[in-house]
N, CA, C and O atoms as CSV, one atom per row, in Angstrom:
chain,resi,resn,atom,element,x,y,z
A,1,MET,N,N,27.702,142.239,36.346
A,1,MET,CA,C,27.651,140.964,37.022
A,1,MET,C,C,28.703,140.941,38.110
A,1,MET,O,O,29.850,141.339,37.910
A,2,ARG,N,N,28.285,140.470,39.249
A,2,ARG,CA,C,29.205,140.417,40.399
A,2,ARG,C,C,29.698,139.002,40.581
A,2,ARG,O,O,28.938,138.041,40.465
A,3,PHE,N,N,31.018,138.884,40.875
A,3,PHE,CA,C,31.607,137.579,41.167
A,3,PHE,C,C,31.782,137.418,42.669
A,3,PHE,O,O,31.988,138.397,43.386
A,4,PRO,N,N,31.702,136.209,43.131
A,4,PRO,CA,C,31.962,136.008,44.569
A,4,PRO,C,C,33.390,136.464,44.902
A,4,PRO,O,O,34.226,136.587,44.007
A,5,ILE,N,N,33.667,136.714,46.187
A,5,ILE,CA,C,34.963,137.229,46.640
A,5,ILE,C,C,36.102,136.285,46.229
A,5,ILE,O,O,37.178,136.761,45.865
A,6,GLY,N,N,35.902,135.005,46.277
A,6,GLY,CA,C,36.933,134.042,45.922
A,6,GLY,C,C,37.420,134.202,44.504
A,6,GLY,O,O,38.592,133.948,44.223
A,7,TRP,N,N,36.555,134.616,43.605
A,7,TRP,CA,C,36.934,134.788,42.206
A,7,TRP,C,C,37.880,135.965,42.023
A,7,TRP,O,O,38.698,135.954,41.103
A,8,SER,N,N,37.791,136.947,42.849
A,8,SER,CA,C,38.657,138.124,42.694
A,8,SER,C,C,40.095,137.827,43.138
A,8,SER,O,O,41.007,138.574,42.784
A,9,LEU,N,N,40.309,136.785,43.883
A,9,LEU,CA,C,41.649,136.434,44.344
A,9,LEU,C,C,42.416,135.589,43.325
A,9,LEU,O,O,43.638,135.472,43.427
A,10,ILE,N,N,41.744,135.014,42.373
A,10,ILE,CA,C,42.404,134.113,41.416
A,10,ILE,C,C,43.532,134.813,40.659
A,10,ILE,O,O,44.613,134.233,40.560
A,11,PRO,N,N,43.352,136.010,40.124
A,11,PRO,CA,C,44.486,136.653,39.439
A,11,PRO,C,C,45.691,136.883,40.366
A,11,PRO,O,O,46.837,136.756,39.934
A,12,LEU,N,N,45.439,137.213,41.609
A,12,LEU,CA,C,46.533,137.422,42.556
A,12,LEU,C,C,47.289,136.122,42.822
A,12,LEU,O,O,48.519,136.128,42.883
A,13,LEU,N,N,46.588,135.034,42.976
A,13,LEU,CA,C,47.226,133.748,43.226
A,13,LEU,C,C,48.055,133.316,42.038
A,13,LEU,O,O,49.114,132.713,42.210
A,14,ALA,N,N,47.597,133.610,40.848
A,14,ALA,CA,C,48.348,133.244,39.647
A,14,ALA,C,C,49.678,133.989,39.619
A,14,ALA,O,O,50.685,133.412,39.209
A,15,CYS,N,N,49.713,135.237,40.035
A,15,CYS,CA,C,50.952,136.011,40.044
A,15,CYS,C,C,51.913,135.494,41.124
A,15,CYS,O,O,53.120,135.420,40.894
A,16,VAL,N,N,51.400,135.152,42.254
A,16,VAL,CA,C,52.239,134.678,43.354
A,16,VAL,C,C,52.863,133.339,43.000
A,16,VAL,O,O,54.006,133.077,43.375
A,17,SER,N,N,52.151,132.501,42.300
A,17,SER,CA,C,52.690,131.191,41.973
A,17,SER,C,C,53.830,131.276,40.973
A,17,SER,O,O,54.598,130.322,40.852
A,18,CYS,N,N,53.972,132.395,40.242
A,18,CYS,CA,C,55.053,132.546,39.273
A,18,CYS,C,C,56.342,133.049,39.897
A,18,CYS,O,O,57.394,132.972,39.263
A,19,VAL,N,N,56.294,133.561,41.119
A,19,VAL,CA,C,57.483,134.104,41.759
A,19,VAL,C,C,58.357,132.941,42.236
A,19,VAL,O,O,57.894,132.088,42.993
A,20,PRO,N,N,59.608,132.904,41.798
A,20,PRO,CA,C,60.472,131.805,42.242
A,20,PRO,C,C,60.786,131.931,43.731
A,20,PRO,O,O,60.956,133.027,44.266
A,21,VAL,N,N,60.855,130.800,44.360
A,21,VAL,CA,C,61.167,130.760,45.785
A,21,VAL,C,C,62.658,130.484,45.915
A,21,VAL,O,O,63.164,129.492,45.390
A,22,ARG,N,N,63.338,131.350,46.605
A,22,ARG,CA,C,64.783,131.190,46.800
A,22,ARG,C,C,65.061,130.877,48.266
A,22,ARG,O,O,64.391,131.402,49.156
A,23,PRO,N,N,66.040,130.029,48.513
A,23,PRO,CA,C,66.364,129.732,49.908
A,23,PRO,C,C,66.961,130.964,50.585
A,23,PRO,O,O,67.485,131.862,49.927
A,24,ALA,N,N,66.874,130.983,51.883
A,24,ALA,CA,C,67.436,132.094,52.648
A,24,ALA,C,C,68.936,132.152,52.416
A,24,ALA,O,O,69.573,131.112,52.246
A,25,PRO,N,N,69.504,133.333,52.406
A,25,PRO,CA,C,70.943,133.432,52.191
A,25,PRO,C,C,71.704,132.730,53.303
A,25,PRO,O,O,71.277,132.707,54.457
A,26,ALA,N,N,72.830,132.162,52.931
A,26,ALA,CA,C,73.644,131.446,53.910
A,26,ALA,C,C,74.206,132.432,54.911
A,26,ALA,O,O,74.311,133.629,54.643
A,27,THR,N,N,74.568,131.899,56.087
A,27,THR,CA,C,75.157,132.758,57.107
A,27,THR,C,C,76.524,133.218,56.652
A,27,THR,O,O,77.024,132.764,55.622
A,28,ASN,N,N,77.113,134.085,57.382
A,28,ASN,CA,C,78.416,134.633,57.022
A,28,ASN,C,C,79.565,133.703,57.371
A,28,ASN,O,O,80.721,134.118,57.302
A,29,ALA,N,N,79.290,132.467,57.740
A,29,ALA,CA,C,80.343,131.537,58.154
A,29,ALA,C,C,81.404,131.337,57.080
A,29,ALA,O,O,82.589,131.400,57.409
A,30,PRO,N,N,81.053,131.099,55.807
A,30,PRO,CA,C,82.117,130.915,54.825
A,30,PRO,C,C,82.970,132.168,54.651
A,30,PRO,O,O,84.181,132.071,54.455
A,31,GLN,N,N,82.348,133.339,54.722
A,31,GLN,CA,C,83.111,134.570,54.589
A,31,GLN,C,C,84.023,134.755,55.786
A,31,GLN,O,O,85.150,135.227,55.632
A,32,ALA,N,N,83.558,134.393,56.985
A,32,ALA,CA,C,84.380,134.522,58.176
A,32,ALA,C,C,85.581,133.587,58.080
A,32,ALA,O,O,86.684,133.958,58.481
A,33,ASP,N,N,85.380,132.370,57.549
A,33,ASP,CA,C,86.491,131.435,57.384
A,33,ASP,C,C,87.519,131.994,56.413
A,33,ASP,O,O,88.721,131.820,56.612
A,34,ALA,N,N,87.051,132.671,55.356
A,34,ALA,CA,C,87.974,133.204,54.370
A,34,ALA,C,C,88.799,134.343,54.959
A,34,ALA,O,O,89.951,134.538,54.570
A,35,ALA,N,N,88.222,135.098,55.895
A,35,ALA,CA,C,88.930,136.225,56.492
A,35,ALA,C,C,89.961,135.775,57.520
A,35,ALA,O,O,90.955,136.465,57.745
A,36,ARG,N,N,89.732,134.623,58.144
A,36,ARG,CA,C,90.667,134.138,59.154
A,36,ARG,C,C,91.915,133.568,58.513
A,36,ARG,O,O,91.865,133.076,57.385
A,37,PRO,N,N,93.035,133.627,59.220
A,37,PRO,CA,C,94.230,132.953,58.706
A,37,PRO,C,C,93.985,131.462,58.599
A,37,PRO,O,O,93.177,130.904,59.342
A,38,ARG,N,N,94.669,130.824,57.691
A,38,ARG,CA,C,94.464,129.405,57.426
A,38,ARG,C,C,94.674,128.557,58.684
A,38,ARG,O,O,93.937,127.593,58.894
A,39,SER,N,N,95.656,128.888,59.523
A,39,SER,CA,C,95.923,128.095,60.718
A,39,SER,C,C,94.773,128.177,61.705
A,39,SER,O,O,94.459,127.181,62.357
A,40,ALA,N,N,94.134,129.336,61.835
A,40,ALA,CA,C,93.009,129.471,62.752
A,40,ALA,C,C,91.794,128.710,62.238
A,40,ALA,O,O,91.043,128.146,63.034
A,41,ALA,N,N,91.586,128.684,60.916
A,41,ALA,CA,C,90.442,127.973,60.365
A,41,ALA,C,C,90.610,126.472,60.528
A,41,ALA,O,O,89.620,125.747,60.635
A,42,ALA,N,N,91.849,125.995,60.550
A,42,ALA,CA,C,92.098,124.563,60.644
A,42,ALA,C,C,92.076,124.064,62.079
A,42,ALA,O,O,91.979,122.858,62.305
A,43,ALA,N,N,92.163,124.959,63.052
A,43,ALA,CA,C,92.192,124.544,64.451
A,43,ALA,C,C,90.816,124.060,64.885
A,43,ALA,O,O,89.811,124.675,64.527
A,44,PRO,N,N,90.746,122.956,65.661
A,44,PRO,CA,C,89.465,122.480,66.140
A,44,PRO,C,C,88.921,123.377,67.237
A,44,PRO,O,O,89.703,124.065,67.894
A,45,PRO,N,N,87.615,123.400,67.463
A,45,PRO,CA,C,87.053,124.185,68.543
A,45,PRO,C,C,87.586,123.708,69.883
A,45,PRO,O,O,88.064,122.580,70.001
A,46,ALA,N,N,87.504,124.559,70.887
A,46,ALA,CA,C,87.987,124.204,72.223
A,46,ALA,C,C,87.249,122.985,72.740
A,46,ALA,O,O,86.031,122.882,72.598
A,47,GLY,N,N,87.973,122.075,73.331
A,47,GLY,CA,C,87.379,120.877,73.902
A,47,GLY,C,C,87.184,119.739,72.924
A,47,GLY,O,O,86.731,118.661,73.307
A,48,VAL,N,N,87.521,119.967,71.666
A,48,VAL,CA,C,87.364,118.926,70.649
A,48,VAL,C,C,88.744,118.405,70.293
A,48,VAL,O,O,89.648,119.179,69.976
A,49,THR,N,N,88.899,117.109,70.347
A,49,THR,CA,C,90.190,116.524,69.998
A,49,THR,C,C,90.228,116.230,68.512
A,49,THR,O,O,89.203,115.922,67.903
A,50,ARG,N,N,91.411,116.326,67.935
A,50,ARG,CA,C,91.606,116.049,66.523
A,50,ARG,C,C,91.847,114.575,66.311
A,50,ARG,O,O,92.519,113.938,67.122
A,51,GLN,N,N,91.324,114.027,65.262
A,51,GLN,CA,C,91.566,112.636,64.919
A,51,GLN,C,C,92.420,112.573,63.666
A,51,GLN,O,O,92.300,113.411,62.772
A,52,ASP,N,N,93.281,111.572,63.614
A,52,ASP,CA,C,94.095,111.412,62.415
A,52,ASP,C,C,93.246,110.786,61.320
A,52,ASP,O,O,92.140,110.322,61.597
A,53,PRO,N,N,93.736,110.758,60.075
A,53,PRO,CA,C,92.926,110.247,58.964
A,53,PRO,C,C,92.471,108.804,59.147
A,53,PRO,O,O,91.457,108.403,58.576
A,54,ALA,N,N,93.199,108.019,59.929
A,54,ALA,CA,C,92.810,106.626,60.145
A,54,ALA,C,C,91.641,106.520,61.123
A,54,ALA,O,O,91.098,105.432,61.315
A,55,GLY,N,N,91.240,107.644,61.751
A,55,GLY,CA,C,90.102,107.634,62.663
A,55,GLY,C,C,90.495,107.341,64.101
A,55,GLY,O,O,89.621,107.124,64.940
A,56,LEU,N,N,91.793,107.330,64.409
A,56,LEU,CA,C,92.237,107.062,65.766
A,56,LEU,C,C,92.428,108.378,66.506
A,56,LEU,O,O,92.974,109.329,65.946
A,57,ASP,N,N,91.992,108.441,67.737
A,57,ASP,CA,C,92.095,109.629,68.554
A,57,ASP,C,C,93.463,109.653,69.234
A,57,ASP,O,O,93.756,108.766,70.036
A,58,PRO,N,N,94.312,110.648,68.936
A,58,PRO,CA,C,95.651,110.675,69.529
A,58,PRO,C,C,95.634,110.738,71.047
A,58,PRO,O,O,96.482,110.139,71.708
A,59,GLU,N,N,94.656,111.471,71.607
A,59,GLU,CA,C,94.564,111.541,73.069
A,59,GLU,C,C,94.294,110.161,73.643
A,59,GLU,O,O,94.905,109.769,74.637
A,60,ARG,N,N,93.392,109.430,73.027
A,60,ARG,CA,C,93.053,108.093,73.501
A,60,ARG,C,C,94.254,107.151,73.364
A,60,ARG,O,O,94.510,106.334,74.248
A,61,GLU,N,N,94.990,107.272,72.245
A,61,GLU,CA,C,96.172,106.437,72.054
A,61,GLU,C,C,97.207,106.710,73.141
A,61,GLU,O,O,97.777,105.777,73.708
A,62,GLU,N,N,97.451,107.993,73.433
A,62,GLU,CA,C,98.416,108.342,74.473
A,62,GLU,C,C,97.961,107.819,75.823
A,62,GLU,O,O,98.762,107.297,76.599
A,63,PHE,N,N,96.671,107.962,76.101
A,63,PHE,CA,C,96.137,107.479,77.365
A,63,PHE,C,C,96.334,105.970,77.497
A,63,PHE,O,O,96.822,105.485,78.519
A,64,GLU,N,N,95.951,105.238,76.458
A,64,GLU,CA,C,96.041,103.778,76.506
A,64,GLU,C,C,97.491,103.289,76.597
A,64,GLU,O,O,97.769,102.297,77.270
A,65,ALA,N,N,98.412,103.984,75.923
A,65,ALA,CA,C,99.802,103.529,75.876
A,65,ALA,C,C,100.607,103.926,77.109
A,65,ALA,O,O,101.459,103.162,77.564
A,66,LYS,N,N,100.344,105.118,77.657
A,66,LYS,CA,C,101.210,105.625,78.713
A,66,LYS,C,C,100.539,105.752,80.079
A,66,LYS,O,O,101.108,105.334,81.087
A,67,VAL,N,N,99.341,106.322,80.120
A,67,VAL,CA,C,98.707,106.653,81.391
A,67,VAL,C,C,97.987,105.456,82.003
A,67,VAL,O,O,98.151,105.177,83.191
A,68,ARG,N,N,97.206,104.759,81.218
A,68,ARG,CA,C,96.413,103.654,81.755
A,68,ARG,C,C,97.272,102.570,82.421
A,68,ARG,O,O,96.880,102.078,83.479
A,69,PRO,N,N,98.421,102.172,81.860
A,69,PRO,CA,C,99.225,101.164,82.551
A,69,PRO,C,C,99.646,101.601,83.962
A,69,PRO,O,O,99.686,100.781,84.879
A,70,ILE,N,N,99.956,102.881,84.131
A,70,ILE,CA,C,100.318,103.385,85.457
A,70,ILE,C,C,99.133,103.261,86.398
A,70,ILE,O,O,99.268,102.794,87.529
A,71,LEU,N,N,97.966,103.686,85.918
A,71,LEU,CA,C,96.767,103.646,86.760
A,71,LEU,C,C,96.354,102.214,87.069
A,71,LEU,O,O,95.925,101.928,88.187
A,72,GLU,N,N,96.474,101.320,86.112
A,72,GLU,CA,C,96.128,99.923,86.379
A,72,GLU,C,C,97.069,99.326,87.419
A,72,GLU,O,O,96.645,98.528,88.256
A,73,ASN,N,N,98.336,99.707,87.372
A,73,ASN,CA,C,99.311,99.193,88.330
A,73,ASN,C,C,99.036,99.723,89.736
A,73,ASN,O,O,99.155,98.983,90.712
A,74,ARG,N,N,98.667,101.005,89.843
A,74,ARG,CA,C,98.510,101.652,91.151
A,74,ARG,C,C,97.080,101.652,91.686
A,74,ARG,O,O,96.884,101.688,92.901
A,75,CYS,N,N,96.098,101.612,90.824
A,75,CYS,CA,C,94.714,101.872,91.256
A,75,CYS,C,C,93.764,100.701,91.029
A,75,CYS,O,O,92.561,100.843,91.247
A,76,SER,N,N,94.272,99.554,90.599
A,76,SER,CA,C,93.417,98.373,90.426
A,76,SER,C,C,93.269,97.686,91.761
A,76,SER,O,O,94.184,97.758,92.582
A,77,PRO,N,N,92.209,97.054,92.005
A,77,PRO,CA,C,91.021,96.853,91.183
A,77,PRO,C,C,89.935,97.889,91.415
A,77,PRO,O,O,88.924,97.891,90.713
A,78,CYS,N,N,90.130,98.766,92.385
A,78,CYS,CA,C,89.031,99.637,92.817
A,78,CYS,C,C,88.482,100.557,91.729
A,78,CYS,O,O,87.266,100.722,91.631
A,79,HIS,N,N,89.357,101.168,90.899
A,79,HIS,CA,C,88.917,102.164,89.923
A,79,HIS,C,C,88.783,101.610,88.514
A,79,HIS,O,O,88.714,102.377,87.554
A,80,PHE,N,N,88.746,100.294,88.374
A,80,PHE,CA,C,88.574,99.657,87.075
A,80,PHE,C,C,87.348,98.759,87.123
A,80,PHE,O,O,86.862,98.453,88.211
A,81,PRO,N,N,86.830,98.325,85.962
A,81,PRO,CA,C,85.573,97.554,85.939
A,81,PRO,C,C,85.543,96.463,87.001
A,81,PRO,O,O,86.462,95.654,87.125
A,82,GLY,N,N,84.448,96.473,87.765
A,82,GLY,CA,C,84.256,95.501,88.835
A,82,GLY,C,C,84.701,96.016,90.184
A,82,GLY,O,O,84.365,95.408,91.200
A,83,GLY,N,N,85.441,97.109,90.242
A,83,GLY,CA,C,85.931,97.655,91.497
A,83,GLY,C,C,84.883,98.485,92.207
A,83,GLY,O,O,83.917,98.943,91.595
A,84,LYS,N,N,85.079,98.678,93.508
A,84,LYS,CA,C,84.076,99.390,94.308
A,84,LYS,C,C,84.023,100.888,94.012
A,84,LYS,O,O,83.014,101.526,94.313
A,85,MET,N,N,85.071,101.469,93.435
A,85,MET,CA,C,85.079,102.899,93.113
A,85,MET,C,C,84.845,103.178,91.625
A,85,MET,O,O,84.807,104.336,91.209
A,86,TYR,N,N,84.691,102.132,90.835
A,86,TYR,CA,C,84.582,102.311,89.381
A,86,TYR,C,C,83.395,103.175,88.986
A,86,TYR,O,O,83.515,103.993,88.074
A,87,ASP,N,N,82.260,103.019,89.642
A,87,ASP,CA,C,81.071,103.791,89.274
A,87,ASP,C,C,81.280,105.291,89.504
A,87,ASP,O,O,80.774,106.107,88.734
A,88,ARG,N,N,82.013,105.659,90.546
A,88,ARG,CA,C,82.225,107.073,90.864
A,88,ARG,C,C,83.411,107.677,90.119
A,88,ARG,O,O,83.336,108.819,89.664
A,89,LEU,N,N,84.511,106.923,89.989
A,89,LEU,CA,C,85.717,107.422,89.334
A,89,LEU,C,C,86.324,106.338,88.456
A,89,LEU,O,O,87.242,105.638,88.883
A,90,PRO,N,N,85.819,106.192,87.228
A,90,PRO,CA,C,86.365,105.166,86.330
A,90,PRO,C,C,87.690,105.618,85.706
A,90,PRO,O,O,87.716,106.525,84.875
A,91,PHE,N,N,88.776,104.979,86.112
A,91,PHE,CA,C,90.099,105.373,85.631
A,91,PHE,C,C,90.444,104.788,84.270
A,91,PHE,O,O,91.565,104.972,83.795
A,92,ASP,N,N,89.523,104.095,83.634
A,92,ASP,CA,C,89.787,103.601,82.281
A,92,ASP,C,C,89.292,104.594,81.227
A,92,ASP,O,O,89.246,104.274,80.040
A,93,ARG,N,N,88.922,105.800,81.668
A,93,ARG,CA,C,88.429,106.846,80.757
A,93,ARG,C,C,89.314,108.088,80.868
A,93,ARG,O,O,89.533,108.591,81.970
A,94,PRO,N,N,89.824,108.587,79.739
A,94,PRO,CA,C,90.680,109.773,79.779
A,94,PRO,C,C,89.991,110.992,80.398
A,94,PRO,O,O,90.646,111.811,81.043
A,95,GLY,N,N,88.688,111.116,80.209
A,95,GLY,CA,C,87.960,112.262,80.753
A,95,GLY,C,C,88.021,112.327,82.265
A,95,GLY,O,O,88.106,113.413,82.838
A,96,THR,N,N,87.980,111.174,82.918
A,96,THR,CA,C,88.059,111.140,84.380
A,96,THR,C,C,89.403,111.683,84.838
A,96,THR,O,O,89.473,112.443,85.803
A,97,ILE,N,N,90.466,111.295,84.151
A,97,ILE,CA,C,91.803,111.729,84.528
A,97,ILE,C,C,91.951,113.228,84.280
A,97,ILE,O,O,92.604,113.916,85.064
A,98,ARG,N,N,91.362,113.739,83.213
A,98,ARG,CA,C,91.413,115.182,82.946
A,98,ARG,C,C,90.680,115.963,84.025
A,98,ARG,O,O,91.139,117.026,84.444
A,99,VAL,N,N,89.544,115.443,84.477
A,99,VAL,CA,C,88.781,116.132,85.523
A,99,VAL,C,C,89.555,116.120,86.837
A,99,VAL,O,O,89.617,117.142,87.521
A,100,LEU,N,N,90.138,114.994,87.196
A,100,LEU,CA,C,90.880,114.902,88.456
A,100,LEU,C,C,92.171,115.714,88.421
A,100,LEU,O,O,92.558,116.318,89.422
A,101,GLY,N,N,92.826,115.726,87.281
A,101,GLY,CA,C,94.058,116.500,87.139
A,101,GLY,C,C,95.117,116.078,88.130
A,101,GLY,O,O,95.375,114.888,88.309
A,102,THR,N,N,95.730,117.053,88.775
A,102,THR,CA,C,96.825,116.763,89.700
A,102,THR,C,C,96.345,116.201,91.030
A,102,THR,O,O,97.172,115.867,91.877
A,103,ASP,N,N,95.054,116.088,91.241
A,103,ASP,CA,C,94.559,115.422,92.457
A,103,ASP,C,C,94.996,113.964,92.492
A,103,ASP,O,O,95.028,113.351,93.559
A,104,LEU,N,N,95.331,113.407,91.342
A,104,LEU,CA,C,95.852,112.036,91.299
A,104,LEU,C,C,97.168,111.917,92.058
A,104,LEU,O,O,97.512,110.835,92.536
A,105,PHE,N,N,97.903,113.013,92.172
A,105,PHE,CA,C,99.222,112.969,92.782
A,105,PHE,C,C,99.169,112.691,94.285
A,105,PHE,O,O,100.201,112.424,94.901
A,106,THR,N,N,97.980,112.752,94.875
A,106,THR,CA,C,97.895,112.395,96.293
A,106,THR,C,C,98.164,110.913,96.491
A,106,THR,O,O,98.546,110.492,97.583
A,107,ARG,N,N,97.969,110.121,95.451
A,107,ARG,CA,C,98.213,108.677,95.513
A,107,ARG,C,C,99.383,108.227,94.654
A,107,ARG,O,O,99.911,107.133,94.851
A,108,LEU,N,N,99.788,109.050,93.712
A,108,LEU,CA,C,100.927,108.715,92.856
A,108,LEU,C,C,102.137,109.525,93.323
A,108,LEU,O,O,102.169,110.746,93.168
A,109,HIS,N,N,103.122,108.847,93.889
A,109,HIS,CA,C,104.267,109.546,94.454
A,109,HIS,C,C,105.521,109.428,93.603
A,109,HIS,O,O,106.462,110.196,93.800
A,110,ASP,N,N,105.563,108.497,92.671
A,110,ASP,CA,C,106.725,108.321,91.815
A,110,ASP,C,C,106.796,109.481,90.821
A,110,ASP,O,O,105.836,109.744,90.095
A,111,GLU,N,N,107.950,110.180,90.793
A,111,GLU,CA,C,108.075,111.370,89.949
A,111,GLU,C,C,108.003,111.047,88.459
A,111,GLU,O,O,107.517,111.871,87.685
A,112,GLU,N,N,108.465,109.890,88.039
A,112,GLU,CA,C,108.369,109.511,86.623
A,112,GLU,C,C,106.913,109.304,86.220
A,112,GLU,O,O,106.509,109.706,85.129
A,113,GLU,N,N,106.124,108.683,87.088
A,113,GLU,CA,C,104.701,108.493,86.812
A,113,GLU,C,C,103.978,109.836,86.786
A,113,GLU,O,O,103.105,110.063,85.949
A,114,ARG,N,N,104.344,110.718,87.702
A,114,ARG,CA,C,103.742,112.053,87.721
A,114,ARG,C,C,104.072,112.809,86.431
A,114,ARG,O,O,103.226,113.526,85.897
A,115,ALA,N,N,105.287,112.649,85.940
A,115,ALA,CA,C,105.688,113.331,84.700
A,115,ALA,C,C,104.840,112.857,83.523
A,115,ALA,O,O,104.474,113.658,82.663
A,116,VAL,N,N,104.527,111.567,83.480
A,116,VAL,CA,C,103.678,111.034,82.405
A,116,VAL,C,C,102.275,111.637,82.507
A,116,VAL,O,O,101.691,112.032,81.497
A,117,ILE,N,N,101.740,111.707,83.718
A,117,ILE,CA,C,100.399,112.287,83.924
A,117,ILE,C,C,100.418,113.770,83.562
A,117,ILE,O,O,99.497,114.253,82.903
A,118,ARG,N,N,101.454,114.499,83.983
A,118,ARG,CA,C,101.564,115.926,83.641
A,118,ARG,C,C,101.589,116.126,82.129
A,118,ARG,O,O,100.924,117.019,81.605
A,119,ALA,N,N,102.356,115.294,81.435
A,119,ALA,CA,C,102.425,115.412,79.968
A,119,ALA,C,C,101.057,115.158,79.343
A,119,ALA,O,O,100.666,115.861,78.412
A,120,PHE,N,N,100.330,114.168,79.840
A,120,PHE,CA,C,98.990,113.875,79.319
A,120,PHE,C,C,98.050,115.046,79.567
A,120,PHE,O,O,97.229,115.376,78.712
A,121,LEU,N,N,98.167,115.681,80.742
A,121,LEU,CA,C,97.306,116.802,81.091
A,121,LEU,C,C,97.748,118.103,80.427
A,121,LEU,O,O,97.016,119.092,80.453
A,122,GLY,N,N,98.943,118.109,79.831
A,122,GLY,CA,C,99.446,119.312,79.183
A,122,GLY,C,C,100.008,120.311,80.173
A,122,GLY,O,O,100.016,121.509,79.891
A,123,LEU,N,N,100.481,119.854,81.329
A,123,LEU,CA,C,101.050,120.737,82.345
A,123,LEU,C,C,102.559,120.823,82.158
A,123,LEU,O,O,103.170,119.889,81.638
A,124,PRO,N,N,103.165,121.923,82.572
A,124,PRO,CA,C,104.622,122.033,82.468
A,124,PRO,C,C,105.317,121.081,83.443
A,124,PRO,O,O,104.740,120.678,84.453
A,125,ASP,N,N,106.556,120.732,83.124
A,125,ASP,CA,C,107.325,119.873,84.020
A,125,ASP,C,C,107.450,120.529,85.382
A,125,ASP,O,O,107.652,121.739,85.488
A,126,GLY,N,N,107.328,119.721,86.419
A,126,GLY,CA,C,107.482,120.221,87.783
A,126,GLY,C,C,106.246,120.875,88.337
A,126,GLY,O,O,106.283,121.389,89.455
A,127,ALA,N,N,105.139,120.880,87.596
A,127,ALA,CA,C,103.911,121.470,88.125
A,127,ALA,C,C,103.443,120.660,89.328
A,127,ALA,O,O,103.325,119.436,89.271
A,128,LEU,N,N,103.188,121.357,90.390
A,128,LEU,CA,C,102.781,120.698,91.633
A,128,LEU,C,C,101.277,120.766,91.784
A,128,LEU,O,O,100.624,121.621,91.187
A,129,PRO,N,N,100.721,119.855,92.590
A,129,PRO,CA,C,99.280,119.956,92.848
A,129,PRO,C,C,98.971,121.266,93.547
A,129,PRO,O,O,99.768,121.754,94.349
A,130,GLU,N,N,97.827,121.827,93.246
A,130,GLU,CA,C,97.425,123.064,93.894
A,130,GLU,C,C,97.039,122.779,95.336
A,130,GLU,O,O,96.419,121.754,95.618
A,131,PRO,N,N,97.397,123.675,96.257
A,131,PRO,CA,C,97.031,123.443,97.664
A,131,PRO,C,C,95.529,123.477,97.830
A,131,PRO,O,O,94.844,124.194,97.102
A,132,PRO,N,N,94.997,122.705,98.785
A,132,PRO,CA,C,93.534,122.651,98.990
A,132,PRO,C,C,92.950,123.947,99.463
A,132,PRO,O,O,91.740,124.039,99.673
């Protein structure tokens, strides 16, 4: 007696259904972390700022406490909300100041204010703007 083709596959399907399915092995990331020194594993990736346990961004705190008051004093109202330059260069954002860097010094001439901006940018004391 001959069985249709579909009947001959039933024993094979029964065997396949008994094989446990295992997830793909994890990447080597945990092993790579174990091989690195503890200080390197704890460092954030480039361009990522660290936040303290309270959820406050130290860069933002420094900007709000030290840099923004200088910029508000020298660059208002044009580079702050409602100003004619705000859409192109919003000085109420730390990222804008990081992008501009020492180009801000073309308008900021007070050396104490420049020192605060240099410290925020992570530049050494006395760093001058690069020539055009």
